[in-house]
Structure formats: structure tokens, C-alpha cells
C-alpha positions in Angstrom: 1.9 5.7 17.2 4.0 5.2 14.1 4.3 9.0 13.6 5.5 9.5 17.2 8.2 6.8 16.7 9.3 8.4 13.4 9.5 11.9 15.0 11.4 10.5 18.0 13.9 8.7 15.8 14.4 11.9 13.7 15.0 13.9 16.9 17.6 11.4 18.0 19.2 11.5 14.6 19.2 15.3 14.8 21.0 15.2 18.1 23.6 12.7 16.9 24.2 13.8 13.3 22.3 16.9 12.3 23.5 17.0 8.6 22.1 13.6 8.1 18.8 14.5 9.7 18.5 17.6 7.5 19.3 15.6 4.4 16.6 13.1 5.4 14.0 15.9 5.7 15.1 17.3 2.3 15.1 13.9 0.4 11.9 12.5 1.9 9.5 14.4 -0.4 11.7 13.5 -3.4 11.5 9.8 -2.5 7.7 10.1 -2.0 7.4 11.7 -5.5 9.5 8.9 -7.1 7.4 6.2 -5.5 4.1 7.6 -6.9 4.4 5.9 -10.3 5.1 2.6 -8.6 2.0 3.0 -6.5 -0.1 3.7 -9.6 1.4 0.6 -11.3 0.5 -1.5 -8.2 -3.1 -0.2 -8.3 -3.4 -1.1 -12.0 -2.1 -4.6 -11.4 -4.7 -5.0 -8.6 -7.4 -3.8 -10.9 -6.4 -6.3 -13.6 -6.4 -9.2 -11.1 -9.8 -8.1 -9.9 -11.1 -8.0 -13.4 -9.7 -11.5 -14.1 -11.3 -12.8 -11.0 -14.6 -11.4 -12.0 -14.4 -12.9 -15.4 -13.4 -16.3 -14.1 -16.2 -16.5 -11.6 -18.8 -15.1 -13.9 -20.1 -18.5 -15.1 -20.5 -19.7 -11.5 -22.4 -16.5 -10.6 -24.7 -17.0 -13.6 -25.5 -20.5 -12.4 -26.5 -19.2 -9.0 -23.5 -19.9 -6.8 -23.0 -17.5 -4.0 -19.7 -17.8 -2.1 -19.9 -17.9 1.6 -23.6 -18.8 1.9 -23.1 -22.4 3.1 -25.3 -23.5 5.9 -24.1 -26.1 8.3 -26.9 -28.2 9.7 
């Protein structure tokens, strides 16, 4: 659905101002390439937070705590 909306908006832009539409098609891959390092940095930050969470909850896991296993009676 999102792709259909993007294509429709691009076609509308093509009818209204074709140089801007062509410029958007040319610059889109360059913007995608420039965003790759930022995506890699975000993945690394997520991995560091997952590691910290694992290290912080390790003592509780060693003592037998299992999150989400509460029984309501």
C-alpha cells in the first residue's frame, strides 16, 4: 500500500513538475547510500543495549527468575 502511494505521488509530481520528479529519481539512490552508515550505527547501538540488558539480568537468571512466568491464582 505504501509503494502504491509513493508511485502515485511521484506520477503526480511528474505531471506537475517533471524536472523535480527526475531529480528525485536520480537522488533517491544516493540518499539511500548515505543512510547506510547511520543504519549500521543504529544496529550497533541496539546490540550494545541488548548486551547491557543481558549482563544486568544475568544474576537474576542465575537465581532462577523467569520473566513472564507469573501465575495468577
